[in-house]
mmCIF file of the C-alpha atoms, coordinates in Angstrom:
data_MODEL
# 
_entry.id   MODEL 
# 
loop_
_atom_site.group_PDB 
_atom_site.id 
_atom_site.type_symbol 
_atom_site.label_atom_id 
_atom_site.label_alt_id 
_atom_site.label_comp_id 
_atom_site.label_asym_id 
_atom_site.label_entity_id 
_atom_site.label_seq_id 
_atom_site.pdbx_PDB_ins_code 
_atom_site.Cartn_x 
_atom_site.Cartn_y 
_atom_site.Cartn_z 
_atom_site.occupancy 
_atom_site.B_iso_or_equiv 
_atom_site.pdbx_formal_charge 
_atom_site.auth_seq_id 
_atom_site.auth_comp_id 
_atom_site.auth_asym_id 
_atom_site.auth_atom_id 
_atom_site.pdbx_PDB_model_num 
ATOM 1   C CA . MET A 1 1   ? 1.121   -16.609 10.070  1.00 0.00 ? 1   MET A CA 1 
ATOM 2   C CA . HIS A 1 2   ? 3.311   -13.427 12.625  1.00 0.00 ? 2   HIS A CA 1 
ATOM 3   C CA . THR A 1 3   ? 1.985   -10.271 11.238  1.00 0.00 ? 3   THR A CA 1 
ATOM 4   C CA . PRO A 1 4   ? 4.934   -7.793  11.183  1.00 0.00 ? 4   PRO A CA 1 
ATOM 5   C CA . ASP A 1 5   ? 4.830   -5.386  14.097  1.00 0.00 ? 5   ASP A CA 1 
ATOM 6   C CA . ILE A 1 6   ? 4.343   -2.224  11.463  1.00 0.00 ? 6   ILE A CA 1 
ATOM 7   C CA . GLY A 1 7   ? 4.020   -0.133  14.410  1.00 0.00 ? 7   GLY A CA 1 
ATOM 8   C CA . ALA A 1 8   ? 6.917   -0.545  15.840  1.00 0.00 ? 8   ALA A CA 1 
ATOM 9   C CA . PHE A 1 9   ? 9.211   -0.142  12.754  1.00 0.00 ? 9   PHE A CA 1 
ATOM 10  C CA . ILE A 1 10  ? 7.552   3.507   11.558  1.00 0.00 ? 10  ILE A CA 1 
ATOM 11  C CA . LYS A 1 11  ? 8.114   3.994   15.013  1.00 0.00 ? 11  LYS A CA 1 
ATOM 12  C CA . ASP A 1 12  ? 12.024  3.041   15.279  1.00 0.00 ? 12  ASP A CA 1 
ATOM 13  C CA . LEU A 1 13  ? 12.369  4.418   12.312  1.00 0.00 ? 13  LEU A CA 1 
ATOM 14  C CA . ARG A 1 14  ? 10.186  7.896   13.189  1.00 0.00 ? 14  ARG A CA 1 
ATOM 15  C CA . GLU A 1 15  ? 12.781  8.382   16.906  1.00 0.00 ? 15  GLU A CA 1 
ATOM 16  C CA . ASN A 1 16  ? 15.345  7.294   14.173  1.00 0.00 ? 16  ASN A CA 1 
ATOM 17  C CA . ALA A 1 17  ? 15.243  10.390  12.602  1.00 0.00 ? 17  ALA A CA 1 
ATOM 18  C CA . LYS A 1 18  ? 14.269  11.980  15.177  1.00 0.00 ? 18  LYS A CA 1 
ATOM 19  C CA . ILE A 1 19  ? 11.326  13.636  14.530  1.00 0.00 ? 19  ILE A CA 1 
ATOM 20  C CA . SER A 1 20  ? 7.926   14.028  16.786  1.00 0.00 ? 20  SER A CA 1 
ATOM 21  C CA . LEU A 1 21  ? 5.006   12.442  16.306  1.00 0.00 ? 21  LEU A CA 1 
ATOM 22  C CA . ARG A 1 22  ? 2.919   15.126  15.797  1.00 0.00 ? 22  ARG A CA 1 
ATOM 23  C CA . GLN A 1 23  ? 5.733   15.883  12.870  1.00 0.00 ? 23  GLN A CA 1 
ATOM 24  C CA . LEU A 1 24  ? 5.397   12.625  11.154  1.00 0.00 ? 24  LEU A CA 1 
ATOM 25  C CA . ALA A 1 25  ? 1.312   12.858  11.353  1.00 0.00 ? 25  ALA A CA 1 
ATOM 26  C CA . ASP A 1 26  ? 1.424   16.617  9.576   1.00 0.00 ? 26  ASP A CA 1 
ATOM 27  C CA . GLN A 1 27  ? 4.096   15.462  7.088   1.00 0.00 ? 27  GLN A CA 1 
ATOM 28  C CA . ALA A 1 28  ? 1.940   12.343  6.045   1.00 0.00 ? 28  ALA A CA 1 
ATOM 29  C CA . GLY A 1 29  ? -1.413  14.233  6.073   1.00 0.00 ? 29  GLY A CA 1 
ATOM 30  C CA . VAL A 1 30  ? -3.514  11.984  8.841   1.00 0.00 ? 30  VAL A CA 1 
ATOM 31  C CA . SER A 1 31  ? -3.859  13.142  12.461  1.00 0.00 ? 31  SER A CA 1 
ATOM 32  C CA . ASN A 1 32  ? -1.283  12.206  15.363  1.00 0.00 ? 32  ASN A CA 1 
ATOM 33  C CA . ALA A 1 33  ? -4.340  10.217  17.162  1.00 0.00 ? 33  ALA A CA 1 
ATOM 34  C CA . TYR A 1 34  ? -4.037  7.925   14.196  1.00 0.00 ? 34  TYR A CA 1 
ATOM 35  C CA . ILE A 1 35  ? -0.199  7.409   14.329  1.00 0.00 ? 35  ILE A CA 1 
ATOM 36  C CA . SER A 1 36  ? -0.404  6.808   17.806  1.00 0.00 ? 36  SER A CA 1 
ATOM 37  C CA . GLN A 1 37  ? -2.732  4.422   17.283  1.00 0.00 ? 37  GLN A CA 1 
ATOM 38  C CA . ILE A 1 38  ? -0.791  2.838   14.966  1.00 0.00 ? 38  ILE A CA 1 
ATOM 39  C CA . GLU A 1 39  ? 2.398   2.710   16.962  1.00 0.00 ? 39  GLU A CA 1 
ATOM 40  C CA . ARG A 1 40  ? 0.434   1.887   19.725  1.00 0.00 ? 40  ARG A CA 1 
ATOM 41  C CA . GLY A 1 41  ? -0.426  -1.888  17.044  1.00 0.00 ? 41  GLY A CA 1 
ATOM 42  C CA . LEU A 1 42  ? -4.082  -0.785  17.929  1.00 0.00 ? 42  LEU A CA 1 
ATOM 43  C CA . ARG A 1 43  ? -4.837  0.289   14.038  1.00 0.00 ? 43  ARG A CA 1 
ATOM 44  C CA . LYS A 1 44  ? -4.034  -1.164  11.054  1.00 0.00 ? 44  LYS A CA 1 
ATOM 45  C CA . PRO A 1 45  ? -2.790  1.355   8.118   1.00 0.00 ? 45  PRO A CA 1 
ATOM 46  C CA . SER A 1 46  ? -4.374  1.623   4.635   1.00 0.00 ? 46  SER A CA 1 
ATOM 47  C CA . ALA A 1 47  ? -1.934  1.084   1.661   1.00 0.00 ? 47  ALA A CA 1 
ATOM 48  C CA . GLU A 1 48  ? -1.827  4.714   1.250   1.00 0.00 ? 48  GLU A CA 1 
ATOM 49  C CA . VAL A 1 49  ? -1.607  5.592   4.881   1.00 0.00 ? 49  VAL A CA 1 
ATOM 50  C CA . LEU A 1 50  ? 1.221   3.545   5.055   1.00 0.00 ? 50  LEU A CA 1 
ATOM 51  C CA . ALA A 1 51  ? 2.950   4.939   0.857   1.00 0.00 ? 51  ALA A CA 1 
ATOM 52  C CA . SER A 1 52  ? 2.483   8.543   3.238   1.00 0.00 ? 52  SER A CA 1 
ATOM 53  C CA . ILE A 1 53  ? 3.875   7.223   6.104   1.00 0.00 ? 53  ILE A CA 1 
ATOM 54  C CA . ALA A 1 54  ? 7.165   6.486   4.054   1.00 0.00 ? 54  ALA A CA 1 
ATOM 55  C CA . ALA A 1 55  ? 7.735   9.434   2.585   1.00 0.00 ? 55  ALA A CA 1 
ATOM 56  C CA . ALA A 1 56  ? 7.956   11.365  5.493   1.00 0.00 ? 56  ALA A CA 1 
ATOM 57  C CA . LEU A 1 57  ? 10.188  8.814   6.729   1.00 0.00 ? 57  LEU A CA 1 
ATOM 58  C CA . ARG A 1 58  ? 12.219  8.952   3.053   1.00 0.00 ? 58  ARG A CA 1 
ATOM 59  C CA . VAL A 1 59  ? 11.904  4.907   3.371   1.00 0.00 ? 59  VAL A CA 1 
ATOM 60  C CA . SER A 1 60  ? 10.766  2.893   0.231   1.00 0.00 ? 60  SER A CA 1 
ATOM 61  C CA . THR A 1 61  ? 6.889   2.459   -0.206  1.00 0.00 ? 61  THR A CA 1 
ATOM 62  C CA . PRO A 1 62  ? 7.384   -1.050  -1.059  1.00 0.00 ? 62  PRO A CA 1 
ATOM 63  C CA . ALA A 1 63  ? 9.962   -1.798  1.838   1.00 0.00 ? 63  ALA A CA 1 
ATOM 64  C CA . MET A 1 64  ? 7.462   -0.233  3.888   1.00 0.00 ? 64  MET A CA 1 
ATOM 65  C CA . TYR A 1 65  ? 4.769   -2.767  2.532   1.00 0.00 ? 65  TYR A CA 1 
ATOM 66  C CA . LEU A 1 66  ? 6.943   -5.366  3.201   1.00 0.00 ? 66  LEU A CA 1 
ATOM 67  C CA . ARG A 1 67  ? 7.697   -4.911  5.715   1.00 0.00 ? 67  ARG A CA 1 
ATOM 68  C CA . ALA A 1 68  ? 3.069   -4.734  7.153   1.00 0.00 ? 68  ALA A CA 1 
ATOM 69  C CA . GLY A 1 69  ? 2.633   -7.745  5.082   1.00 0.00 ? 69  GLY A CA 1 
ATOM 70  C CA . LEU A 1 70  ? 0.820   -6.166  2.285   1.00 0.00 ? 70  LEU A CA 1 
ATOM 71  C CA . LEU A 1 71  ? 3.085   -7.994  -0.038  1.00 0.00 ? 71  LEU A CA 1 
ATOM 72  C CA . GLY A 1 72  ? 1.624   -11.901 0.131   1.00 0.00 ? 72  GLY A CA 1 
ATOM 73  C CA . HIS A 1 73  ? 0.578   -12.201 -3.312  1.00 0.00 ? 73  HIS A CA 1 
ATOM 74  C CA . GLU A 1 74  ? 3.690   -13.850 -5.418  1.00 0.00 ? 74  GLU A CA 1 
ATOM 75  C CA . ASP A 1 75  ? 2.661   -11.722 -8.889  1.00 0.00 ? 75  ASP A CA 1 
ATOM 76  C CA . THR A 1 76  ? 2.003   -8.294  -6.765  1.00 0.00 ? 76  THR A CA 1 
ATOM 77  C CA . HIS A 1 77  ? 5.765   -9.168  -4.264  1.00 0.00 ? 77  HIS A CA 1 
ATOM 78  C CA . GLY A 1 78  ? 7.477   -9.399  -7.712  1.00 0.00 ? 78  GLY A CA 1 
ATOM 79  C CA . VAL A 1 79  ? 6.511   -6.214  -9.034  1.00 0.00 ? 79  VAL A CA 1 
ATOM 80  C CA . LEU A 1 80  ? 7.128   -3.991  -6.463  1.00 0.00 ? 80  LEU A CA 1 
ATOM 81  C CA . ALA A 1 81  ? 10.418  -5.741  -5.222  1.00 0.00 ? 81  ALA A CA 1 
ATOM 82  C CA . ALA A 1 82  ? 11.593  -4.266  -8.479  1.00 0.00 ? 82  ALA A CA 1 
ATOM 83  C CA . ILE A 1 83  ? 10.428  -1.709  -8.242  1.00 0.00 ? 83  ILE A CA 1 
ATOM 84  C CA . ALA A 1 84  ? 12.013  -0.820  -5.072  1.00 0.00 ? 84  ALA A CA 1 
ATOM 85  C CA . ALA A 1 85  ? 14.693  -3.193  -6.196  1.00 0.00 ? 85  ALA A CA 1 
ATOM 86  C CA . ASP A 1 86  ? 15.507  -0.712  -9.728  1.00 0.00 ? 86  ASP A CA 1 
ATOM 87  C CA . PRO A 1 87  ? 18.493  1.198   -9.426  1.00 0.00 ? 87  PRO A CA 1 
ATOM 88  C CA . GLU A 1 88  ? 18.046  3.382   -11.812 1.00 0.00 ? 88  GLU A CA 1 
ATOM 89  C CA . LEU A 1 89  ? 14.658  5.158   -10.045 1.00 0.00 ? 89  LEU A CA 1 
ATOM 90  C CA . THR A 1 90  ? 14.985  7.851   -7.825  1.00 0.00 ? 90  THR A CA 1 
ATOM 91  C CA . LEU A 1 91  ? 12.518  7.383   -3.982  1.00 0.00 ? 91  LEU A CA 1 
ATOM 92  C CA . ALA A 1 92  ? 9.691   9.920   -5.233  1.00 0.00 ? 92  ALA A CA 1 
ATOM 93  C CA . GLN A 1 93  ? 9.249   8.057   -8.355  1.00 0.00 ? 93  GLN A CA 1 
ATOM 94  C CA . LYS A 1 94  ? 9.194   4.163   -7.000  1.00 0.00 ? 94  LYS A CA 1 
ATOM 95  C CA . GLN A 1 95  ? 7.022   6.082   -4.397  1.00 0.00 ? 95  GLN A CA 1 
ATOM 96  C CA . SER A 1 96  ? 4.780   6.994   -7.793  1.00 0.00 ? 96  SER A CA 1 
ATOM 97  C CA . LEU A 1 97  ? 5.382   3.989   -9.592  1.00 0.00 ? 97  LEU A CA 1 
ATOM 98  C CA . THR A 1 98  ? 3.802   1.973   -6.589  1.00 0.00 ? 98  THR A CA 1 
ATOM 99  C CA . GLN A 1 99  ? 1.096   3.610   -5.695  1.00 0.00 ? 99  GLN A CA 1 
ATOM 100 C CA . ILE A 1 100 ? -0.036  4.169   -9.452  1.00 0.00 ? 100 ILE A CA 1 
ATOM 101 C CA . TYR A 1 101 ? 0.540   0.326   -9.649  1.00 0.00 ? 101 TYR A CA 1 
ATOM 102 C CA . GLU A 1 102 ? -1.582  0.100   -6.101  1.00 0.00 ? 102 GLU A CA 1 
ATOM 103 C CA . THR A 1 103 ? -4.155  1.672   -7.568  1.00 0.00 ? 103 THR A CA 1 
ATOM 104 C CA . PHE A 1 104 ? -4.480  -0.352  -10.451 1.00 0.00 ? 104 PHE A CA 1 
ATOM 105 C CA . ARG A 1 105 ? -5.726  -3.382  -9.244  1.00 0.00 ? 105 ARG A CA 1 
ATOM 106 C CA . ARG A 1 106 ? -7.581  -1.610  -6.930  1.00 0.00 ? 106 ARG A CA 1 
ATOM 107 C CA . GLU A 1 107 ? -9.636  -0.699  -9.763  1.00 0.00 ? 107 GLU A CA 1 
ATOM 108 C CA . ASN A 1 108 ? -9.514  -4.247  -11.258 1.00 0.00 ? 108 ASN A CA 1 
ATOM 109 C CA . ALA A 1 109 ? -9.768  -5.463  -8.445  1.00 0.00 ? 109 ALA A CA 1 
ATOM 110 C CA . ARG A 1 110 ? -13.119 -3.587  -8.047  1.00 0.00 ? 110 ARG A CA 1 
ATOM 111 C CA . ASP A 1 111 ? -14.325 -3.985  -11.339 1.00 0.00 ? 111 ASP A CA 1 
ATOM 112 C CA . ALA A 1 112 ? -14.027 -8.125  -11.220 1.00 0.00 ? 112 ALA A CA 1 
ATOM 113 C CA . ASP A 1 113 ? -16.051 -7.598  -7.488  1.00 0.00 ? 113 ASP A CA 1 
ATOM 114 C CA . ARG A 1 114 ? -18.670 -5.939  -9.810  1.00 0.00 ? 114 ARG A CA 1 
ATOM 115 C CA . GLU A 1 115 ? -18.823 -8.358  -12.179 1.00 0.00 ? 115 GLU A CA 1 
ATOM 116 C CA . ASP A 1 116 ? -19.427 -11.199 -10.204 1.00 0.00 ? 116 ASP A CA 1 
ATOM 117 C CA . ALA A 1 117 ? -21.940 -8.968  -8.154  1.00 0.00 ? 117 ALA A CA 1 
ATOM 118 C CA . GLU A 1 118 ? -24.134 -8.804  -11.656 1.00 0.00 ? 118 GLU A CA 1 
ATOM 119 C CA . PRO A 1 119 ? -25.099 -12.079 -13.455 1.00 0.00 ? 119 PRO A CA 1 
ATOM 120 C CA . ALA A 1 120 ? -25.664 -12.476 -17.333 1.00 0.00 ? 120 ALA A CA 1 
ATOM 121 C CA . THR A 1 121 ? -29.129 -12.696 -16.691 1.00 0.00 ? 121 THR A CA 1 
ATOM 122 C CA . ASP A 1 122 ? -30.389 -11.467 -20.227 1.00 0.00 ? 122 ASP A CA 1 
ATOM 123 C CA . GLY A 1 123 ? -31.405 -14.303 -22.090 1.00 0.00 ? 123 GLY A CA 1 
ATOM 124 C CA . GLU A 1 124 ? -30.302 -12.971 -25.525 1.00 0.00 ? 124 GLU A CA 1 
ATOM 125 C CA . ASN A 1 125 ? -26.831 -12.100 -25.271 1.00 0.00 ? 125 ASN A CA 1 
ATOM 126 C CA . THR A 1 126 ? -24.961 -15.139 -23.720 1.00 0.00 ? 126 THR A CA 1 
ATOM 127 C CA . VAL A 1 127 ? -21.799 -15.387 -25.000 1.00 0.00 ? 127 VAL A CA 1 
ATOM 128 C CA . GLU A 1 128 ? -18.928 -15.220 -23.664 1.00 0.00 ? 128 GLU A CA 1 
ATOM 129 C CA . GLU A 1 129 ? -16.303 -11.918 -24.042 1.00 0.00 ? 129 GLU A CA 1 
ATOM 130 C CA . ASP A 1 130 ? -13.291 -13.872 -25.751 1.00 0.00 ? 130 ASP A CA 1 
ATOM 131 C CA . GLY A 1 131 ? -11.121 -10.831 -25.819 1.00 0.00 ? 131 GLY A CA 1 
ATOM 132 C CA . LYS A 1 132 ? -12.488 -8.862  -28.377 1.00 0.00 ? 132 LYS A CA 1 
# 
Protein backbone atom coordinates (compact mmCIF):
# COMPACT_ATOMS: atom_id res chain seq x y z
CA MET A 1 0.00 0.00 0.00
CA HIS A 2 1.31 3.44 -0.93
CA THR A 3 1.58 5.80 2.04
CA PRO A 4 0.46 9.32 1.21
CA ASP A 5 3.30 11.83 0.96
CA ILE A 6 2.50 13.89 4.03
CA GLY A 7 5.67 15.94 3.66
CA ALA A 8 4.75 17.26 0.22
CA PHE A 9 1.21 17.92 1.44
CA ILE A 10 2.51 19.97 4.39
CA LYS A 11 4.90 21.87 2.14
CA ASP A 12 2.08 22.69 -0.31
CA LEU A 13 -0.13 23.90 2.54
CA ARG A 14 2.69 26.00 3.98
CA GLU A 15 3.54 27.58 0.64
CA ASN A 16 -0.13 28.28 -0.13
CA ALA A 17 -0.44 29.94 3.29
CA LYS A 18 2.63 32.01 2.39
CA ILE A 19 4.48 31.24 5.60
CA SER A 20 8.11 30.31 5.91
CA LEU A 21 9.41 27.02 7.17
CA ARG A 22 10.71 28.82 10.27
CA GLN A 23 7.31 30.44 10.93
CA LEU A 24 5.55 27.08 10.67
CA ALA A 25 8.09 25.52 13.02
CA ASP A 26 7.60 28.31 15.57
CA GLN A 27 3.81 28.07 15.39
CA ALA A 28 3.84 24.27 15.62
CA GLY A 29 6.38 24.21 18.45
CA VAL A 30 8.97 22.09 16.65
CA SER A 31 12.34 22.87 15.08
CA ASN A 32 12.58 24.15 11.53
CA ALA A 33 15.04 21.33 10.80
CA TYR A 34 12.38 18.80 11.82
CA ILE A 35 9.76 20.46 9.59
CA SER A 36 12.26 20.44 6.73
CA GLN A 37 12.93 16.73 7.23
CA ILE A 38 9.19 16.01 7.27
CA GLU A 39 8.64 18.01 4.08
CA ARG A 40 11.46 16.15 2.34
CA GLY A 41 10.12 12.77 3.44
CA LEU A 42 13.05 11.99 5.72
CA ARG A 43 11.02 11.86 8.94
CA LYS A 44 7.53 10.64 9.72
CA PRO A 45 5.80 12.96 12.20
CA SER A 46 3.89 11.65 15.21
CA ALA A 47 0.16 12.23 15.57
CA GLU A 48 0.88 14.98 18.11
CA VAL A 49 3.27 16.81 15.77
CA LEU A 50 0.76 16.46 12.93
CA ALA A 51 -1.93 17.98 15.16
CA SER A 52 0.37 20.92 15.95
CA ILE A 53 1.21 21.42 12.28
CA ALA A 54 -2.48 21.19 11.37
CA ALA A 55 -3.32 23.87 13.92
CA ALA A 56 -0.53 26.12 12.65
CA LEU A 57 -1.71 25.68 9.05
CA ARG A 58 -5.40 26.01 10.05
CA VAL A 59 -6.25 22.57 8.68
CA SER A 60 -8.40 20.03 10.51
CA THR A 61 -6.40 17.47 12.43
CA PRO A 62 -8.45 14.53 11.09
CA ALA A 63 -7.79 15.72 7.54
CA MET A 64 -4.07 15.77 8.30
CA TYR A 65 -4.27 12.29 9.84
CA LEU A 66 -6.13 10.97 6.81
CA ARG A 67 -3.51 12.40 4.48
CA ALA A 68 -0.71 10.91 6.59
CA GLY A 69 -2.32 7.48 6.52
CA LEU A 70 -2.78 7.38 10.30
CA LEU A 71 -6.46 6.49 10.06
CA GLY A 72 -6.26 2.88 9.07
CA HIS A 73 -8.69 1.34 11.54
CA GLU A 74 -12.33 1.61 10.59
CA ASP A 75 -13.48 2.38 14.14
CA THR A 76 -10.95 5.18 14.50
CA HIS A 77 -11.78 6.47 11.07
CA GLY A 78 -15.47 6.66 11.93
CA VAL A 79 -14.98 8.70 15.08
CA LEU A 80 -12.43 11.07 13.60
CA ALA A 81 -14.39 11.44 10.38
CA ALA A 82 -17.50 12.31 12.39
CA ILE A 83 -15.58 14.95 14.30
CA ALA A 84 -14.12 16.36 11.08
CA ALA A 85 -17.49 16.45 9.33
CA ASP A 86 -19.53 18.04 12.14
CA PRO A 87 -20.54 21.52 10.94
CA GLU A 88 -21.49 22.58 14.48
CA LEU A 89 -17.89 22.36 15.73
CA THR A 90 -15.24 25.02 15.26
CA LEU A 91 -11.79 24.07 13.99
CA ALA A 92 -10.39 24.50 17.51
CA GLN A 93 -13.10 22.24 18.95
CA LYS A 94 -12.43 19.59 16.29
CA GLN A 95 -8.73 19.68 17.07
CA SER A 96 -9.35 19.43 20.81
CA LEU A 97 -11.75 16.51 20.45
CA THR A 98 -9.35 14.72 18.12
CA GLN A 99 -6.46 15.17 20.54
CA ILE A 100 -8.56 13.95 23.48
CA TYR A 101 -9.73 10.91 21.51
CA GLU A 102 -6.19 10.04 20.43
CA THR A 103 -4.96 10.43 24.02
CA PHE A 104 -7.61 8.01 25.29
CA ARG A 105 -6.74 5.49 22.56
CA ARG A 106 -3.01 5.69 23.41
CA GLU A 107 -3.75 5.24 27.14
CA ASN A 108 -5.97 2.24 26.44
CA ALA A 109 -3.33 0.69 24.19
CA ARG A 110 -0.68 1.17 26.90
CA ASP A 111 -2.98 -0.38 29.51
CA ALA A 112 -3.70 -3.34 27.22
CA ASP A 113 0.03 -3.82 26.59
CA ARG A 114 0.69 -3.81 30.34
CA GLU A 115 -2.05 -6.36 30.96
CA ASP A 116 -0.68 -8.60 28.21
CA ALA A 117 2.83 -8.32 29.67
CA GLU A 118 1.70 -9.27 33.19
CA PRO A 119 0.42 -12.86 33.13
CA ALA A 120 -1.63 -13.97 36.12
CA THR A 121 0.76 -16.13 38.15
CA ASP A 122 -1.19 -16.01 41.40
CA GLY A 123 -2.60 -19.50 41.89
CA GLU A 124 -5.27 -18.24 44.28
CA ASN A 125 -6.68 -15.61 41.93
CA THR A 126 -7.71 -17.48 38.80
CA VAL A 127 -11.15 -15.94 38.26
CA GLU A 128 -11.25 -13.74 35.20
CA GLU A 129 -12.75 -10.28 35.38
CA ASP A 130 -16.32 -10.40 34.10
CA GLY A 131 -17.07 -6.74 33.60
CA LYS A 132 -17.69 -6.04 37.31
